[in-house]
The first five atom37 places (N, CA, C, CB, O) and aatype in JSON, in Angstrom:
{
  "aatype": [20, 20, 20, 20, 20, 20, 20, 20, 20, 20, 20, 20, 20, 20, 20, 20, 20, 20, 20, 20, 20, 20, 20, 20, 20, 20, 20, 20, 20, 20, 20, 20, 20, 20, 20, 20, 20, 20, 20, 20, 20, 20, 20, 20, 20, 20, 20, 20, 20, 20, 20, 20, 20, 20, 20, 20, 20, 20, 20, 20, 20, 20, 20, 20, 20, 20, 20, 20, 20, 20, 20, 20, 20, 20, 20, 20, 20, 20, 20, 20, 20, 20, 20, 20, 20, 20, 20, 20, 20, 20, 20, 20, 20, 20, 20, 20, 20, 20, 20, 20, 20, 20, 20, 20, 20, 20, 20, 20, 20, 20, 20, 20, 20, 20, 20, 20],
  "atom_mask": [
    [1, 1, 1, 1, 1],
    [1, 1, 1, 1, 1],
    [1, 1, 1, 1, 1],
    [1, 1, 1, 1, 1],
    [1, 1, 1, 1, 1],
    [1, 1, 1, 1, 1],
    [1, 1, 1, 1, 1],
    [1, 1, 1, 1, 1],
    [1, 1, 1, 1, 1],
    [1, 1, 1, 1, 1],
    [1, 1, 1, 1, 1],
    [1, 1, 1, 1, 1],
    [1, 1, 1, 1, 1],
    [1, 1, 1, 1, 1],
    [1, 1, 1, 1, 1],
    [1, 1, 1, 1, 1],
    [1, 1, 1, 1, 1],
    [1, 1, 1, 1, 1],
    [1, 1, 1, 1, 1],
    [1, 1, 1, 1, 1],
    [1, 1, 1, 1, 1],
    [1, 1, 1, 1, 1],
    [1, 1, 1, 1, 1],
    [1, 1, 1, 1, 1],
    [1, 1, 1, 1, 1],
    [1, 1, 1, 1, 1],
    [1, 1, 1, 1, 1],
    [1, 1, 1, 1, 1],
    [1, 1, 1, 1, 1],
    [1, 1, 1, 1, 1],
    [1, 1, 1, 1, 1],
    [1, 1, 1, 1, 1],
    [1, 1, 1, 1, 1],
    [1, 1, 1, 1, 1],
    [1, 1, 1, 1, 1],
    [1, 1, 1, 1, 1],
    [1, 1, 1, 1, 1],
    [1, 1, 1, 1, 1],
    [1, 1, 1, 1, 1],
    [1, 1, 1, 1, 1],
    [1, 1, 1, 1, 1],
    [1, 1, 1, 1, 1],
    [1, 1, 1, 1, 1],
    [1, 1, 1, 1, 1],
    [1, 1, 1, 1, 1],
    [1, 1, 1, 1, 1],
    [1, 1, 1, 1, 1],
    [1, 1, 1, 1, 1],
    [1, 1, 1, 1, 1],
    [1, 1, 1, 1, 1],
    [1, 1, 1, 1, 1],
    [1, 1, 1, 1, 1],
    [1, 1, 1, 1, 1],
    [1, 1, 1, 1, 1],
    [1, 1, 1, 1, 1],
    [1, 1, 1, 1, 1],
    [1, 1, 1, 1, 1],
    [1, 1, 1, 1, 1],
    [1, 1, 1, 1, 1],
    [1, 1, 1, 1, 1],
    [1, 1, 1, 1, 1],
    [1, 1, 1, 1, 1],
    [1, 1, 1, 1, 1],
    [1, 1, 1, 1, 1],
    [1, 1, 1, 1, 1],
    [1, 1, 1, 1, 1],
    [1, 1, 1, 1, 1],
    [1, 1, 1, 1, 1],
    [1, 1, 1, 1, 1],
    [1, 1, 1, 1, 1],
    [1, 1, 1, 1, 1],
    [1, 1, 1, 1, 1],
    [1, 1, 1, 1, 1],
    [1, 1, 1, 1, 1],
    [1, 1, 1, 1, 1],
    [1, 1, 1, 1, 1],
    [1, 1, 1, 1, 1],
    [1, 1, 1, 1, 1],
    [1, 1, 1, 1, 1],
    [1, 1, 1, 1, 1],
    [1, 1, 1, 1, 1],
    [1, 1, 1, 1, 1],
    [1, 1, 1, 1, 1],
    [1, 1, 1, 1, 1],
    [1, 1, 1, 1, 1],
    [1, 1, 1, 1, 1],
    [1, 1, 1, 1, 1],
    [1, 1, 1, 1, 1],
    [1, 1, 1, 1, 1],
    [1, 1, 1, 1, 1],
    [1, 1, 1, 1, 1],
    [1, 1, 1, 1, 1],
    [1, 1, 1, 1, 1],
    [1, 1, 1, 1, 1],
    [1, 1, 1, 1, 1],
    [1, 1, 1, 1, 1],
    [1, 1, 1, 1, 1],
    [1, 1, 1, 1, 1],
    [1, 1, 1, 1, 1],
    [1, 1, 1, 1, 1],
    [1, 1, 1, 1, 1],
    [1, 1, 1, 1, 1],
    [1, 1, 1, 1, 1],
    [1, 1, 1, 1, 1],
    [1, 1, 1, 1, 1],
    [1, 1, 1, 1, 1],
    [1, 1, 1, 1, 1],
    [1, 1, 1, 1, 1],
    [1, 1, 1, 1, 1],
    [1, 1, 1, 1, 1],
    [1, 1, 1, 1, 1],
    [1, 1, 1, 1, 1],
    [1, 1, 1, 1, 1],
    [1, 1, 1, 1, 1],
    [1, 1, 1, 1, 1],
    [1, 1, 1, 1, 1]
  ],
  "atom_positions": [
    [[-6.73, -0.46, -10.49], [-7.66, -1.64, -9.93], [-6.99, -3.02, -10.22], [-9.19, -1.62, -10.65], [-6.44, -3.3, -11.28]],
    [[-7.13, -3.85, -9.11], [-6.77, -4.96, -9.24], [-7.77, -6.06, -8.75], [-5.63, -4.96, -8.7], [-8.26, -5.99, -7.62]],
    [[-8.05, -7.03, -9.6], [-8.99, -8.15, -9.54], [-8.26, -9.3, -9.22], [-9.76, -8.36, -10.78], [-7.26, -9.62, -9.85]],
    [[-8.86, -10.17, -7.96], [-8.22, -11.04, -7.6], [-9.07, -12.45, -7.66], [-7.73, -10.62, -6.42], [-10.07, -12.39, -6.95]],
    [[-8.92, -13.49, -8.22], [-9.85, -14.67, -7.95], [-9.24, -15.85, -7.5], [-10.59, -15.05, -9.09], [-8.4, -16.34, -8.26]],
    [[-9.52, -16.51, -6.28], [-8.98, -17.62, -5.8], [-9.77, -18.89, -6.2], [-8.87, -17.47, -4.4], [-10.97, -18.84, -6.46]],
    [[-9.09, -19.93, -6.24], [-9.54, -21.26, -6.55], [-8.44, -22.23, -5.86], [-9.68, -21.48, -8.21], [-7.33, -21.91, -5.43]],
    [[-9.08, -23.53, -5.88], [-8.14, -24.73, -5.58], [-8.48, -25.32, -4.21], [-6.57, -24.29, -5.59], [-7.91, -26.31, -3.76]],
    [[-9.73, -24.45, -3.41], [-10.12, -25.18, -2.24], [-10.97, -26.22, -2.35], [-10.64, -24.44, -1.39], [-11.45, -26.48, -3.45]],
    [[-11.27, -26.93, -1.26], [-11.9, -28.08, -1.21], [-11.82, -28.78, -0.11], [-11.57, -28.76, -2.09], [-11.18, -28.29, 0.82]],
    [[-12.42, -29.99, 0.05], [-12.15, -30.97, 1.04], [-11.08, -31.86, 0.9], [-13.17, -31.67, 1.21], [-10.87, -32.32, -0.23]],
    [[-10.2, -32.28, 2.07], [-9.19, -33.0, 2.14], [-9.06, -33.79, 3.56], [-8.12, -32.14, 1.82], [-9.48, -33.43, 4.66]],
    [[-8.42, -34.86, 3.24], [-8.26, -35.6, 4.64], [-7.01, -35.14, 5.23], [-8.21, -37.23, 4.54], [-6.11, -34.74, 4.5]],
    [[-6.9, -35.18, 6.63], [-5.62, -34.78, 7.37], [-4.48, -35.22, 6.82], [-5.57, -35.21, 8.67], [-4.47, -36.39, 6.45]],
    [[-3.35, -34.46, 6.66], [-2.28, -35.1, 6.01], [-2.02, -35.1, 4.48], [-2.39, -36.31, 6.37], [-0.97, -35.42, 3.93]],
    [[-3.21, -34.67, 3.9], [-3.36, -34.2, 2.25], [-2.71, -33.03, 2.02], [-4.86, -33.93, 1.72], [-1.99, -32.4, 2.8]],
    [[-3.05, -32.75, 0.81], [-2.38, -31.6, 0.05], [-3.54, -30.89, -0.64], [-1.22, -32.12, -1.07], [-4.57, -31.46, -0.99]],
    [[-3.28, -29.57, -0.81], [-4.0, -28.71, -1.61], [-3.15, -27.92, -2.29], [-4.89, -27.96, -0.93], [-2.0, -27.76, -1.88]],
    [[-3.58, -27.33, -3.39], [-2.74, -26.23, -3.97], [-3.76, -24.95, -4.27], [-1.97, -26.79, -5.42], [-4.67, -25.02, -5.09]],
    [[-3.49, -23.89, -3.58], [-4.51, -22.58, -3.72], [-3.86, -21.98, -5.01], [-4.5, -21.33, -2.25], [-2.68, -22.15, -5.32]],
    [[-4.72, -21.3, -5.68], [-4.2, -20.37, -6.78], [-4.85, -18.8, -6.49], [-4.71, -21.02, -8.38], [-5.88, -18.72, -5.81]],
    [[-4.32, -17.79, -6.95], [-5.02, -16.47, -6.77], [-4.64, -15.81, -8.32], [-4.37, -15.48, -5.27], [-3.53, -15.34, -8.57]],
    [[-5.56, -15.86, -9.14], [-5.39, -15.12, -10.44], [-5.59, -13.76, -10.17], [-6.34, -15.56, -11.56], [-6.57, -13.31, -9.58]],
    [[-4.51, -13.02, -10.67], [-4.6, -11.53, -10.77], [-4.68, -10.83, -11.88], [-3.68, -11.02, -10.26], [-3.91, -11.24, -12.74]],
    [[-5.41, -9.81, -12.24], [-5.68, -9.1, -13.38], [-5.81, -7.58, -12.74], [-7.03, -9.71, -14.21], [-6.1, -7.21, -11.6]],
    [[-5.46, -6.8, -14.08], [-5.46, -5.43, -13.59], [-4.1, -4.7, -13.63], [-5.97, -5.43, -12.21], [-3.08, -5.16, -14.14]],
    [[-4.22, -3.53, -13.06], [-2.69, -2.91, -12.81], [-1.89, -3.28, -11.92], [-2.63, -1.69, -12.53], [-2.02, -2.85, -10.77]],
    [[-0.88, -4.17, -12.25], [-0.07, -4.84, -11.4], [1.27, -4.27, -11.08], [0.08, -6.05, -11.89], [2.04, -4.71, -10.23]],
    [[1.49, -3.2, -11.88], [2.93, -2.47, -11.86], [3.53, -2.0, -10.6], [2.89, -1.26, -12.66], [4.76, -2.04, -10.49]],
    [[2.78, -1.54, -9.62], [3.14, -1.21, -8.41], [2.38, -2.04, -7.12], [2.91, 0.24, -8.39], [1.95, -1.5, -6.09]],
    [[2.32, -3.41, -7.45], [1.96, -4.16, -6.23], [3.44, -4.47, -5.72], [0.97, -5.57, -6.53], [4.41, -4.66, -6.45]],
    [[3.45, -4.49, -4.49], [4.72, -4.7, -3.68], [4.76, -5.99, -2.55], [4.94, -3.29, -2.87], [5.78, -6.48, -2.06]],
    [[3.21, -6.43, -2.26], [3.12, -7.23, -1.29], [1.93, -8.15, -1.86], [2.91, -6.49, 0.06], [0.93, -7.64, -2.35]],
    [[2.06, -9.2, -1.8], [1.25, -10.37, -2.04], [1.22, -11.48, -1.02], [1.65, -10.92, -3.22], [2.2, -12.1, -0.63]],
    [[-0.09, -11.66, -0.62], [-0.18, -12.56, 0.76], [-1.25, -13.28, 0.67], [-0.28, -11.81, 2.12], [-2.14, -12.89, -0.08]],
    [[-1.39, -14.53, 1.43], [-2.52, -15.25, 1.56], [-2.78, -14.94, 3.34], [-2.27, -16.98, 0.97], [-1.94, -14.81, 4.23]],
    [[-4.17, -14.91, 3.39], [-4.78, -14.77, 5.01], [-5.82, -15.95, 4.83], [-5.66, -13.01, 5.52], [-6.19, -16.38, 3.74]],
    [[-6.21, -16.39, 6.04], [-7.45, -17.29, 6.34], [-8.3, -16.64, 7.5], [-6.97, -18.84, 6.8], [-7.98, -15.65, 8.17]],
    [[-9.31, -17.31, 7.6], [-10.44, -16.74, 8.55], [-11.25, -17.77, 8.65], [-11.24, -15.48, 8.1], [-11.53, -18.54, 7.73]],
    [[-11.8, -17.83, 10.13], [-12.96, -18.58, 10.42], [-13.95, -17.65, 10.72], [-12.79, -19.56, 11.48], [-13.64, -16.64, 11.36]],
    [[-15.47, -17.9, 10.23], [-16.34, -16.85, 10.61], [-16.4, -16.59, 12.05], [-17.64, -17.11, 10.14], [-16.39, -17.46, 12.93]],
    [[-16.48, -15.22, 12.22], [-16.56, -14.51, 13.68], [-15.34, -14.38, 14.19], [-17.37, -15.24, 14.75], [-15.36, -13.82, 15.29]],
    [[-14.08, -14.74, 13.75], [-12.95, -14.32, 13.98], [-12.14, -13.44, 13.19], [-12.44, -15.17, 14.15], [-12.63, -13.08, 12.12]],
    [[-11.0, -13.02, 13.51], [-10.22, -12.19, 12.93], [-9.43, -12.91, 11.87], [-9.44, -11.53, 13.88], [-9.0, -14.05, 12.01]],
    [[-9.28, -12.22, 10.87], [-8.69, -12.7, 9.59], [-6.96, -12.75, 9.88], [-9.18, -11.57, 8.23], [-6.33, -11.79, 10.34]],
    [[-6.34, -14.11, 9.51], [-4.97, -14.24, 10.17], [-4.23, -14.35, 8.72], [-4.76, -15.7, 11.36], [-4.73, -14.9, 7.74]],
    [[-2.8, -13.66, 8.78], [-2.19, -13.76, 7.72], [-1.32, -14.91, 7.58], [-1.61, -12.71, 7.55], [-0.47, -15.01, 8.47]],
    [[-1.31, -15.76, 6.73], [-0.63, -17.11, 6.66], [0.57, -17.15, 6.07], [-1.35, -18.03, 6.0], [1.45, -17.82, 6.61]],
    [[0.82, -16.45, 4.89], [2.12, -16.43, 4.1], [2.16, -15.13, 3.37], [2.25, -17.66, 3.05], [1.09, -14.61, 3.07]],
    [[3.23, -14.57, 3.09], [3.23, -13.27, 2.25], [4.77, -13.25, 1.79], [2.74, -11.79, 3.18], [5.77, -13.68, 2.38]],
    [[4.62, -12.55, 0.4], [5.76, -12.38, -0.41], [5.91, -10.85, -0.96], [5.66, -13.41, -1.56], [5.02, -10.28, -1.58]],
    [[7.23, -10.25, -0.62], [7.25, -8.87, -0.92], [7.99, -8.86, -2.58], [8.2, -7.99, 0.4], [8.47, -9.91, -2.99]],
    [[8.02, -7.85, -3.27], [8.4, -7.88, -4.48], [9.64, -8.6, -4.9], [8.44, -6.73, -4.81], [9.87, -9.28, -5.9]],
    [[10.4, -8.25, -3.85], [11.82, -8.86, -4.14], [11.97, -10.43, -3.92], [12.87, -8.15, -3.18], [13.03, -11.06, -4.03]],
    [[10.72, -10.94, -3.59], [10.85, -12.47, -3.33], [10.97, -13.27, -1.97], [11.94, -12.83, -3.96], [10.83, -14.47, -1.72]],
    [[11.25, -12.24, -1.23], [11.44, -12.75, 0.47], [9.94, -13.38, 0.63], [11.78, -11.19, 1.87], [8.95, -12.87, 0.11]],
    [[9.9, -14.53, 1.4], [8.84, -14.84, 1.93], [8.44, -14.84, 3.4], [8.72, -15.81, 1.5], [9.41, -14.94, 4.14]],
    [[7.3, -14.77, 4.0], [7.0, -14.94, 5.36], [6.04, -15.95, 5.53], [6.57, -13.76, 5.96], [5.22, -16.25, 4.66]],
    [[6.14, -16.58, 6.8], [4.98, -17.62, 7.02], [4.92, -17.46, 8.46], [5.24, -19.27, 6.52], [5.91, -17.3, 9.17]],
    [[3.63, -17.51, 8.9], [3.34, -17.71, 10.12], [3.68, -18.97, 10.74], [2.16, -17.5, 10.22], [3.5, -19.96, 10.04]],
    [[4.18, -19.14, 11.99], [4.98, -20.18, 12.6], [3.97, -21.67, 12.45], [5.36, -19.69, 14.33], [4.53, -22.76, 12.35]],
    [[2.58, -21.54, 12.45], [1.8, -22.8, 12.43], [1.91, -23.27, 11.05], [0.27, -22.64, 12.86], [1.44, -24.4, 10.91]],
    [[2.33, -22.81, 10.09], [2.19, -23.32, 8.76], [3.75, -23.4, 8.31], [1.2, -22.33, 7.78], [3.95, -23.96, 7.23]],
    [[4.65, -23.01, 8.88], [6.11, -23.02, 8.21], [6.7, -24.55, 8.27], [7.22, -21.92, 9.09], [6.82, -25.26, 9.27]],
    [[6.98, -24.8, 7.16], [7.52, -26.16, 6.72], [6.64, -26.8, 5.86], [7.77, -27.09, 7.84], [7.0, -27.54, 4.94]],
    [[5.53, -26.54, 6.13], [4.28, -27.33, 5.68], [3.59, -26.39, 4.24], [3.03, -27.43, 7.2], [3.22, -27.04, 3.26]],
    [[3.49, -25.21, 4.23], [2.82, -24.37, 3.33], [4.25, -23.67, 2.38], [1.76, -23.15, 4.31], [5.34, -23.51, 2.91]],
    [[4.04, -23.41, 1.26], [4.89, -22.65, 0.39], [4.21, -21.79, -0.48], [5.68, -23.46, -0.35], [3.28, -22.24, -1.16]],
    [[4.61, -20.4, -0.58], [3.99, -19.46, -1.19], [4.97, -19.06, -2.48], [3.68, -18.33, -0.15], [6.19, -18.91, -2.4]],
    [[4.15, -18.9, -3.72], [5.02, -18.66, -5.01], [4.32, -17.89, -5.83], [5.43, -19.88, -5.79], [3.09, -17.87, -5.75]],
    [[4.93, -17.21, -6.68], [4.34, -16.38, -7.62], [4.63, -16.78, -9.06], [4.77, -15.03, -7.37], [5.83, -16.89, -9.3]],
    [[3.84, -17.02, -10.05], [4.31, -17.42, -11.44], [3.8, -16.06, -12.2], [3.57, -19.0, -12.06], [2.62, -15.74, -12.29]],
    [[4.83, -15.38, -12.69], [4.94, -14.1, -13.08], [4.12, -14.05, -14.45], [6.46, -13.66, -13.18], [3.32, -13.16, -14.73]],
    [[4.48, -15.3, -15.38], [4.04, -15.56, -16.77], [2.65, -15.59, -16.63], [4.59, -16.87, -17.44], [1.98, -14.88, -17.38]],
    [[2.03, -16.4, -15.68], [0.57, -16.53, -15.43], [-0.36, -15.53, -14.93], [0.44, -17.43, -14.66], [-1.55, -15.39, -15.21]],
    [[0.68, -14.62, -13.84], [-0.03, -13.65, -12.99], [-0.8, -14.33, -11.9], [-0.98, -12.8, -13.8], [-1.93, -14.01, -11.54]],
    [[-0.11, -15.26, -11.43], [-0.92, -16.01, -10.2], [-0.09, -15.95, -9.04], [-1.28, -17.61, -10.46], [1.13, -15.78, -9.08]],
    [[-0.83, -16.1, -7.93], [0.25, -16.32, -6.67], [-0.46, -17.59, -6.05], [0.39, -14.84, -5.4], [-1.68, -17.71, -5.92]],
    [[0.46, -18.48, -5.69], [-0.05, -19.85, -5.49], [0.28, -20.16, -3.93], [0.7, -20.96, -6.57], [1.16, -19.51, -3.37]],
    [[-0.48, -21.2, -3.22], [-0.03, -21.46, -1.94], [-0.24, -23.11, -1.89], [-0.88, -20.56, -0.79], [-1.33, -23.67, -1.83]],
    [[1.06, -23.75, -1.91], [0.99, -25.12, -1.79], [0.93, -25.47, -0.26], [2.18, -25.76, -2.5], [1.71, -25.02, 0.57]],
    [[-0.27, -26.44, 0.03], [-0.36, -26.69, 1.43], [-0.24, -28.13, 1.55], [-1.63, -26.16, 2.06], [-1.07, -28.85, 0.99]],
    [[0.89, -28.72, 2.39], [1.14, -29.84, 2.39], [0.67, -30.34, 3.92], [2.53, -29.97, 1.96], [0.27, -29.55, 4.76]],
    [[0.76, -31.62, 4.12], [0.59, -32.02, 5.61], [-0.54, -31.12, 6.34], [2.06, -31.84, 6.41], [-0.29, -30.5, 7.38]],
    [[-1.73, -31.09, 5.72], [-2.75, -30.39, 6.04], [-3.45, -30.91, 7.69], [-3.72, -30.57, 4.74], [-3.53, -32.08, 8.05]],
    [[-3.85, -29.8, 8.44], [-4.29, -30.61, 9.61], [-5.71, -30.16, 9.78], [-3.39, -30.38, 10.97], [-6.12, -29.3, 9.0]],
    [[-6.47, -30.61, 10.65], [-7.8, -30.17, 10.84], [-8.08, -28.56, 11.01], [-8.27, -30.9, 12.04], [-9.0, -27.96, 10.46]],
    [[-7.05, -27.95, 11.94], [-7.01, -26.79, 12.25], [-6.6, -25.89, 11.14], [-6.29, -26.71, 13.29], [-6.73, -24.68, 11.38]],
    [[-6.19, -26.18, 10.13], [-6.34, -25.31, 8.88], [-7.48, -24.9, 7.9], [-5.6, -25.79, 8.16], [-7.51, -24.08, 6.98]],
    [[-8.52, -25.84, 8.49], [-10.0, -25.49, 7.91], [-10.24, -24.08, 8.11], [-11.22, -26.3, 8.64], [-10.37, -23.64, 9.26]],
    [[-10.33, -23.33, 7.09], [-10.71, -21.92, 7.05], [-11.07, -21.62, 5.54], [-9.51, -20.96, 7.63], [-10.82, -22.37, 4.59]],
    [[-11.7, -20.37, 5.49], [-11.75, -19.64, 4.32], [-10.42, -18.98, 4.05], [-12.83, -18.67, 4.37], [-9.84, -18.4, 4.97]],
    [[-9.88, -19.06, 2.72], [-8.41, -18.81, 2.43], [-8.61, -17.49, 1.34], [-7.53, -20.34, 1.68], [-9.23, -17.64, 0.29]],
    [[-8.07, -16.33, 1.7], [-8.06, -15.15, 0.91], [-6.87, -14.81, 0.41], [-8.51, -14.11, 1.57], [-5.91, -15.13, 1.12]],
    [[-6.59, -14.19, -0.77], [-5.39, -13.73, -1.31], [-5.53, -12.05, -1.25], [-5.18, -14.39, -2.88], [-6.63, -11.51, -1.39]],
    [[-4.41, -11.34, -1.05], [-4.49, -9.91, -0.95], [-3.11, -9.42, -1.54], [-4.76, -9.43, 0.59], [-2.03, -9.72, -1.02]],
    [[-3.23, -8.65, -2.64], [-2.17, -7.71, -2.93], [-2.37, -6.26, -2.59], [-1.89, -7.77, -4.3], [-3.39, -5.59, -2.71]],
    [[-1.24, -5.94, -2.18], [-0.96, -4.38, -1.51], [-0.18, -3.47, -2.83], [0.31, -4.5, 0.14], [0.96, -3.72, -3.23]],
    [[-0.94, -2.55, -3.28], [-0.28, -1.77, -4.23], [-0.01, -0.19, -3.71], [-1.17, -1.84, -5.54], [-0.79, 0.39, -2.95]],
    [[1.11, 0.38, -4.21], [1.45, 1.79, -3.61], [0.28, 2.77, -4.08], [3.0, 2.37, -4.16], [-0.25, 2.82, -5.19]],
    [[0.02, 3.62, -2.84], [0.85, 3.75, -1.6], [0.49, 2.66, -0.47], [0.64, 5.21, -1.02], [1.37, 2.31, 0.31]],
    [[-0.49, 2.27, -0.42], [-0.9, 1.27, 0.53], [-2.49, 0.92, 0.32], [-0.59, 1.82, 2.01], [-3.31, 1.0, 1.24]],
    [[-2.8, 0.52, -0.99], [-4.12, -0.06, -1.12], [-4.14, -1.49, -1.23], [-4.79, 0.48, -2.24], [-3.43, -2.08, -2.05]],
    [[-4.87, -2.04, -0.49], [-5.17, -3.63, -0.36], [-6.25, -3.91, -1.39], [-5.73, -4.11, 1.22], [-7.21, -3.15, -1.51]],
    [[-6.09, -5.06, -2.18], [-7.14, -5.74, -2.87], [-7.13, -6.96, -2.48], [-7.11, -5.69, -4.22], [-6.06, -7.56, -2.39]],
    [[-8.62, -7.7, -2.09], [-8.77, -8.89, -1.85], [-9.66, -9.81, -2.91], [-9.23, -8.85, -0.59], [-10.48, -9.29, -3.67]],
    [[-9.41, -11.19, -2.87], [-10.22, -11.98, -3.61], [-11.57, -12.51, -2.69], [-9.31, -13.15, -4.15], [-11.65, -12.3, -1.48]],
    [[-12.37, -13.06, -3.31], [-13.59, -13.55, -2.67], [-13.53, -14.74, -1.58], [-14.44, -13.98, -3.75], [-14.45, -14.98, -0.79]],
    [[-12.24, -15.5, -1.66], [-12.06, -16.31, -0.61], [-12.47, -17.69, -1.22], [-12.88, -15.84, 0.65], [-13.19, -17.79, -2.21]],
    [[-11.86, -18.88, -0.46], [-11.94, -20.14, -1.24], [-12.01, -21.14, 0.03], [-10.56, -20.42, -2.37], [-11.12, -20.95, 0.85]],
    [[-12.81, -22.04, 0.27], [-12.91, -22.88, 1.43], [-12.12, -23.96, 1.45], [-14.12, -23.32, 1.62], [-12.32, -24.85, 0.62]],
    [[-11.18, -24.07, 2.31], [-10.45, -25.32, 2.54], [-11.1, -25.91, 3.68], [-8.94, -25.13, 2.78], [-11.46, -25.14, 4.58]],
    [[-11.33, -27.25, 3.8], [-11.86, -28.06, 4.73], [-11.2, -29.3, 4.95], [-13.08, -28.28, 4.44], [-11.23, -30.18, 4.1]],
    [[-10.47, -29.45, 6.3], [-9.53, -30.85, 6.31], [-10.37, -31.75, 7.47], [-7.6, -30.52, 6.86], [-10.57, -31.45, 8.65]],
    [[-10.73, -32.8, 6.85], [-11.34, -33.74, 7.74], [-10.5, -34.66, 8.55], [-12.16, -34.5, 7.02], [-9.38, -34.82, 8.06]],
    [[-10.72, -35.31, 9.66], [-9.74, -35.98, 10.43], [-10.03, -37.66, 9.9], [-9.99, -35.64, 12.2], [-9.35, -38.57, 10.36]]
  ]
}
């Protein structure tokens, strides 16, 4: 089992920054994908950024150059640095870890609201 707890969400003005953190606990040995997703109520959850175990990162086009995904192995956290935030970034943000063979674990989500 893997337990994930997100933090760092909040209200920020457009152009501002937030740093989300996902604290992981449990059996981490076979985790090979770590990712951030976001969702507006009633809409499909969208992949924002992901990192495979080797360190290669992927970003959806709309956040490339503004968001940075990173992992702190010592603290067992997955972070998402979000700069130059836009109103359309307003969503609930979730972290997800995938462990072999293909089991996904999700956090409870953290709200990010960007005001104009």
